[in-house]
DSSP file (Angstrom, degrees, kcal/mol; ACC not computed):
  #  RESIDUE AA STRUCTURE BP1 BP2  ACC     N-H-->O    O-->H-N    N-H-->O    O-->H-N    TCO  KAPPA ALPHA  PHI   PSI    X-CA   Y-CA   Z-CA
    1    1 A X              0   0    0      0, 0.0     5,-0.0     0, 0.0     0, 0.0   0.000 360.0 360.0 360.0 133.9   44.1  216.4   31.9
    2    2 A X     >  -     0   0    0      1,-0.1     4,-2.0     4,-0.0     5,-0.1  -0.212 360.0-111.5 -70.5 168.0   44.4  213.0   33.4
    3    3 A X  H  > S+     0   0    0      1,-0.2     4,-2.2     2,-0.2    -1,-0.1   0.807 117.4  55.7 -70.2 -29.1   47.2  212.1   35.9
    4    4 A X  H  > S+     0   0    0      2,-0.2     4,-2.4     1,-0.2    -1,-0.2   0.878 109.2  45.8 -69.9 -40.7   48.9  209.9   33.5
    5    5 A X  H  > S+     0   0    0      2,-0.2     4,-2.6     1,-0.2    -2,-0.2   0.862 113.0  51.2 -69.0 -36.6   49.2  212.7   30.9
    6    6 A X  H  X S+     0   0    0     -4,-2.0     4,-2.5     2,-0.2    -2,-0.2   0.960 109.2  50.4 -64.9 -46.3   50.4  215.1   33.5
    7    7 A X  H  X S+     0   0    0     -4,-2.2     4,-2.3     1,-0.2    -2,-0.2   0.929 114.6  43.6 -51.3 -52.9   53.1  212.6   34.6
    8    8 A X  H  X S+     0   0    0     -4,-2.4     4,-3.4     1,-0.2     5,-0.2   0.902 111.7  53.0 -68.9 -36.3   54.3  212.1   31.0
    9    9 A X  H  X S+     0   0    0     -4,-2.6     4,-2.1     2,-0.2    -1,-0.2   0.903 111.4  46.0 -59.8 -39.4   54.2  215.8   30.2
   10   10 A X  H  X S+     0   0    0     -4,-2.5     4,-2.2     2,-0.2    -1,-0.2   0.879 114.7  49.5 -64.7 -38.3   56.3  216.5   33.3
   11   11 A X  H  X S+     0   0    0     -4,-2.3     4,-2.6    -5,-0.2    -2,-0.2   0.961 113.3  45.2 -65.3 -50.9   58.7  213.6   32.3
   12   12 A X  H  X S+     0   0    0     -4,-3.4     4,-2.9     1,-0.2     5,-0.2   0.900 110.7  52.6 -64.4 -40.0   59.0  214.9   28.7
   13   13 A X  H  X S+     0   0    0     -4,-2.1     4,-2.2    -5,-0.2    -1,-0.2   0.896 110.8  49.2 -60.2 -41.3   59.5  218.5   29.8
   14   14 A X  H  X S+     0   0    0     -4,-2.2     4,-2.5     2,-0.2    -2,-0.2   0.921 111.6  49.0 -64.5 -45.8   62.4  217.3   32.2
   15   15 A X  H  X S+     0   0    0     -4,-2.6     4,-2.4     1,-0.2    -2,-0.2   0.926 110.8  48.0 -59.0 -45.7   64.0  215.3   29.4
   16   16 A X  H  X S+     0   0    0     -4,-2.9     4,-2.1     2,-0.2    -1,-0.2   0.874 111.0  52.4 -63.8 -35.5   63.9  218.1   26.9
   17   17 A X  H  X S+     0   0    0     -4,-2.2     4,-2.3    -5,-0.2    -2,-0.2   0.928 111.5  47.0 -59.3 -48.3   65.4  220.5   29.6
   18   18 A X  H  X S+     0   0    0     -4,-2.5     4,-2.0     1,-0.2    -2,-0.2   0.883 113.4  46.9 -65.4 -38.6   68.2  218.0   30.2
   19   19 A X  H  X S+     0   0    0     -4,-2.4     4,-2.4     2,-0.2    -1,-0.2   0.848 110.5  53.5 -73.8 -31.0   68.9  217.5   26.4
   20   20 A X  H  X S+     0   0    0     -4,-2.1     4,-2.8     2,-0.2     5,-0.2   0.932 110.6  46.7 -62.9 -46.6   68.8  221.3   25.8
   21   21 A X  H  X S+     0   0    0     -4,-2.3     4,-2.4     2,-0.2     5,-0.2   0.908 113.1  48.7 -60.2 -41.7   71.4  221.8   28.5
   22   22 A X  H  X S+     0   0    0     -4,-2.0     4,-2.9    -5,-0.2     5,-0.3   0.908 112.6  48.3 -63.1 -43.0   73.6  219.0   27.2
   23   23 A X  H  X>S+     0   0    0     -4,-2.4     4,-2.2     2,-0.2     5,-1.5   0.918 111.0  49.3 -64.3 -45.9   73.4  220.4   23.7
   24   24 A X  I  <>S+     0   0    0     -4,-2.8     5,-2.2     3,-0.2     6,-0.3   0.955 117.8  41.4 -61.2 -46.2   74.2  224.0   24.6
   25   25 A X  I  <>S+     0   0    0     -4,-2.4     5,-0.9     3,-0.2    -2,-0.2   0.946 123.3  36.3 -69.8 -44.4   77.3  222.8   26.7
   26   26 A X  I  <5S+     0   0    0     -4,-2.9     4,-0.2    -5,-0.2    -3,-0.2   0.960 132.8  22.4 -76.3 -47.5   78.5  220.2   24.4
   27   27 A X  I  X>S+     0   0    0     -4,-2.2     5,-2.0    -5,-0.3     4,-1.4   0.921 130.1  40.6 -84.2 -49.2   77.8  221.8   20.9
   28   28 A X  I  4XS+     0   0    0     -5,-1.5     5,-3.1     3,-0.2    -3,-0.2   0.966 126.6  29.9 -63.5 -57.2   77.6  225.4   21.9
   29   29 A X  I  4<S+     0   0    0     -5,-2.2    23,-0.2     3,-0.2    -3,-0.2   0.866 126.3  45.5 -75.2 -37.0   80.5  225.7   24.4
   30   30 A X  I  4<S+     0   0    0     -5,-0.9    -1,-0.2    -6,-0.3    -2,-0.2   0.641 134.2   5.7 -83.6 -18.9   82.6  223.0   22.8
   31   31 A X  I  <5S+     0   0    0     -4,-1.4     3,-0.4     3,-0.0     4,-0.3   0.658 129.2  41.5-129.8 -52.6   82.3  224.0   19.2
   32   32 A X  I   <S+     0   0    0     -5,-2.0     3,-0.3     1,-0.2    -3,-0.2   0.905 126.8  31.6 -67.4 -45.1   80.4  227.3   18.5
   33   33 A X  S  ><S+     0   0    0     -5,-3.1     4,-2.7    -6,-0.2     5,-0.2   0.164  85.6 112.9-101.4  14.9   81.9  229.3   21.3
   34   34 A X  H  > S+     0   0    0     -3,-0.4     4,-1.1     1,-0.2    14,-0.3   0.887  78.0  44.1 -60.8 -43.6   85.2  227.6   21.4
   35   35 A X  H  4 S+     0   0    0     -4,-0.3     4,-0.4    -3,-0.3    -1,-0.2   0.854 114.8  48.2 -68.4 -33.5   87.3  230.5   20.2
   36   36 A X  H >4 S+     0   0    0      1,-0.2     3,-0.9     2,-0.2    -2,-0.2   0.894 112.1  49.9 -71.1 -39.2   85.7  233.0   22.5
   37   37 A X  H >< S+     0   0    0     -4,-2.7     3,-1.6     1,-0.2    10,-0.8   0.706  94.3  74.7 -74.2 -17.4   86.0  230.7   25.5
   38   38 A X  T 3< S+     0   0    0     -4,-1.1    -1,-0.2     9,-0.3    -2,-0.2   0.772  82.1  70.3 -65.1 -23.4   89.7  230.1   24.8
   39   39 A X  T <  S+     0   0    0     -3,-0.9     2,-0.4    -4,-0.4    -1,-0.3   0.652  90.6  70.7 -66.3 -14.9   90.4  233.6   26.1
   40   40 A X  S <  S-     0   0    0     -3,-1.6     7,-3.2    -4,-0.1     2,-0.3  -0.868  76.0-142.6-108.5 142.5   89.6  232.5   29.6
   41   41 A X  E     -A   46   0A   0     -2,-0.4     2,-0.3     5,-0.2     5,-0.2  -0.786  14.3-175.0-100.8 142.7   91.9  230.1   31.6
   42   42 A X  E >  S-A   45   0A   0      3,-2.9     3,-1.1    -2,-0.3     8,-0.0  -0.875  78.4 -22.4-138.9 106.1   90.6  227.4   33.9
   43   43 A X  T 3  S-     0   0    0     -2,-0.3     3,-0.1     1,-0.2    -2,-0.0   0.813 127.6 -50.0  64.5  33.8   93.4  225.5   35.8
   44   44 A X  T 3  S+     0   0    0      1,-0.3     2,-0.3     0, 0.0    -1,-0.2   0.393 121.3 103.1  90.2  -0.7   96.0  226.5   33.3
   45   45 A X  E <  S-A   42   0A   0     -3,-1.1    -3,-2.9     2,-0.0    -1,-0.3  -0.839  81.6-103.9-111.0 152.0   93.9  225.3   30.3
   46   46 A X  E  >  -A   41   0A   0     -2,-0.3     4,-2.4    -5,-0.2     3,-0.5  -0.562  30.8-128.4 -76.6 134.1   91.9  227.4   27.9
   47   47 A X  H  > S+     0   0    0     -7,-3.2     4,-2.5   -10,-0.8    -9,-0.3   0.828 105.7  56.1 -57.0 -39.3   88.2  227.2   28.8
   48   48 A X  H  > S+     0   0    0    -11,-0.3     4,-2.1    -8,-0.3    -1,-0.2   0.890 109.4  45.5 -63.9 -38.2   87.1  226.3   25.2
   49   49 A X  H  > S+     0   0    0     -3,-0.5     4,-2.8     2,-0.2     5,-0.3   0.950 112.1  53.3 -67.2 -45.2   89.5  223.3   25.1
   50   50 A X  H  X>S+     0   0    0     -4,-2.4     4,-3.8     1,-0.2     5,-2.7   0.907 110.7  45.4 -51.2 -50.6   88.2  222.3   28.7
   51   51 A X  I  <>S+     0   0    0     -4,-2.5     5,-1.9     3,-0.2     6,-0.2   0.913 113.2  51.0 -59.3 -47.4   84.6  222.4   27.5
   52   52 A X  I  <5S+     0   0    0     -4,-2.1    -2,-0.2   -23,-0.2    -1,-0.2   0.910 124.8  26.6 -56.4 -45.5   85.5  220.4   24.4
   53   53 A X  I  <5S-     0   0    0     -4,-2.8    -2,-0.2    -5,-0.1    -3,-0.2   0.883 142.0  -0.3 -85.5 -44.8   87.3  217.7   26.3
   54   54 A X  I  X5S+     0   0    0     -4,-3.8     4,-2.5    -5,-0.3     3,-0.5   0.738 111.5  72.7-119.8 -38.4   86.0  217.5   29.8
   55   55 A X  I  ><S+     0   0    0     -5,-2.7     4,-2.7     1,-0.3    -4,-0.2   0.879 100.5  47.8 -51.5 -47.3   83.1  220.1   30.4
   56   56 A X  H  ><S+     0   0    0     -5,-1.9     4,-2.1    -6,-0.2    -1,-0.3   0.864 112.0  50.0 -67.3 -34.0   80.5  218.2   28.3
   57   57 A X  H  > S+     0   0    0     -3,-0.5     4,-2.0    -6,-0.2    -2,-0.2   0.909 112.9  46.1 -71.8 -40.8   81.3  214.9   29.9
   58   58 A X  H  X S+     0   0    0     -4,-2.5     4,-2.7     1,-0.2     5,-0.2   0.914 114.1  49.3 -70.0 -39.4   81.0  216.4   33.5
   59   59 A X  H  X S+     0   0    0     -4,-2.7     4,-2.5    -5,-0.3    -2,-0.2   0.897 110.0  50.0 -65.7 -37.9   77.8  218.1   32.5
   60   60 A X  H  X S+     0   0    0     -4,-2.1     4,-1.7     2,-0.2    -1,-0.2   0.889 112.5  48.0 -64.8 -38.2   76.4  214.9   31.1
   61   61 A X  H  X S+     0   0    0     -4,-2.0     4,-2.0     2,-0.2    -2,-0.2   0.923 112.3  49.4 -64.5 -45.1   77.4  213.1   34.4
   62   62 A X  H  X S+     0   0    0     -4,-2.7     4,-2.4     1,-0.2     5,-0.2   0.928 109.7  51.0 -58.1 -45.3   75.7  215.9   36.4
   63   63 A X  H  X S+     0   0    0     -4,-2.5     4,-3.1     2,-0.2     5,-0.2   0.869 105.3  58.9 -64.1 -33.4   72.5  215.6   34.2
   64   64 A X  H  X S+     0   0    0     -4,-1.7     4,-2.4     1,-0.2    -1,-0.2   0.970 112.2  37.1 -57.3 -56.6   72.4  211.9   34.8
   65   65 A X  H  X S+     0   0    0     -4,-2.0     4,-2.2     1,-0.2    -2,-0.2   0.827 116.4  52.8 -66.1 -30.7   72.2  212.3   38.5
   66   66 A X  H  X S+     0   0    0     -4,-2.4     4,-2.6     2,-0.2     5,-0.3   0.914 110.7  47.9 -68.2 -46.5   70.0  215.4   38.3
   67   67 A X  H  X S+     0   0    0     -4,-3.1     4,-2.7    -5,-0.2     5,-0.2   0.916 111.5  50.3 -61.3 -42.6   67.5  213.5   36.1
   68   68 A X  H  X S+     0   0    0     -4,-2.4     4,-2.4    -5,-0.2    -2,-0.2   0.942 113.0  46.9 -62.4 -47.4   67.4  210.4   38.4
   69   69 A X  H  X S+     0   0    0     -4,-2.2     4,-2.0     1,-0.2    -1,-0.2   0.901 114.1  45.5 -63.4 -41.3   66.8  212.7   41.4
   70   70 A X  H  X S+     0   0    0     -4,-2.6     4,-2.3     2,-0.2    -1,-0.2   0.879 111.6  52.8 -67.5 -37.1   64.0  214.7   39.7
   71   71 A X  H  X S+     0   0    0     -4,-2.7     4,-2.7    -5,-0.3    -2,-0.2   0.888 106.8  53.6 -69.9 -33.6   62.3  211.5   38.3
   72   72 A X  H  X S+     0   0    0     -4,-2.4     4,-1.9    -5,-0.2    -1,-0.2   0.942 111.3  44.8 -61.1 -44.3   62.3  210.1   41.8
   73   73 A X  H  X S+     0   0    0     -4,-2.0     4,-2.0     1,-0.2    -2,-0.2   0.859 113.5  49.4 -65.6 -34.1   60.5  213.2   43.1
   74   74 A X  H  X S+     0   0    0     -4,-2.3     4,-1.9     2,-0.2     6,-0.2   0.852 109.8  53.3 -77.4 -33.7   58.1  213.2   40.2
   75   75 A X  H  X>S+     0   0    0     -4,-2.7     5,-2.5    -5,-0.2     6,-0.9   0.888 110.9  45.7 -59.3 -39.8   57.4  209.4   40.8
   76   76 A X  H  <5S+     0   0    0     -4,-1.9     3,-0.5     3,-0.2    -2,-0.2   0.888 110.4  54.7 -69.4 -38.7   56.6  210.1   44.4
   77   77 A X  H  <5S+     0   0    0     -4,-2.0    -2,-0.2     1,-0.2    -1,-0.2   0.875 116.7  35.6 -60.6 -41.4   54.4  213.1   43.4
   78   78 A X  H  <5S-     0   0    0     -4,-1.9    -1,-0.2    -5,-0.1    -2,-0.2   0.401 113.1-114.8-102.5   7.7   52.3  211.0   41.0
   79   79 A X  T  <5S+     0   0    0     -4,-0.5    -3,-0.2    -3,-0.5    -4,-0.1   0.744  83.4 115.0  78.9  21.7   52.4  207.9   43.1
   80   80 A X      < +     0   0    0     -5,-2.5    -4,-0.2    -6,-0.2    -5,-0.1   0.209  39.9 129.0-109.1  13.9   54.3  205.7   40.7
   81   81 A X              0   0    0     -6,-0.9    -9,-0.0     1,-0.1    -8,-0.0  -0.259 360.0 360.0 -76.2 159.6   57.4  205.2   42.8
   82   82 A X              0   0    0     -2,-0.0    -1,-0.1     0, 0.0    -6,-0.0   0.508 360.0 360.0 -83.4 360.0   58.9  201.8   43.4
């Protein structure tokens, strides 16, 4: 496999991983598991409500910084950094 194909395969794998995590947190925890998570309190709020309102946003922000850091390391590894 060429180096370009390996780079893009690693890039796509990272993107898919981030999207799956975002989907699980926003759709899974915020919608599907909403009732089950409401039995747990976080800072005085029900956890299902927290995930639906704030948790998915915080997770998305974390994933942005995680993706940027991982892409910088991938770029250095494959010699395509700026």
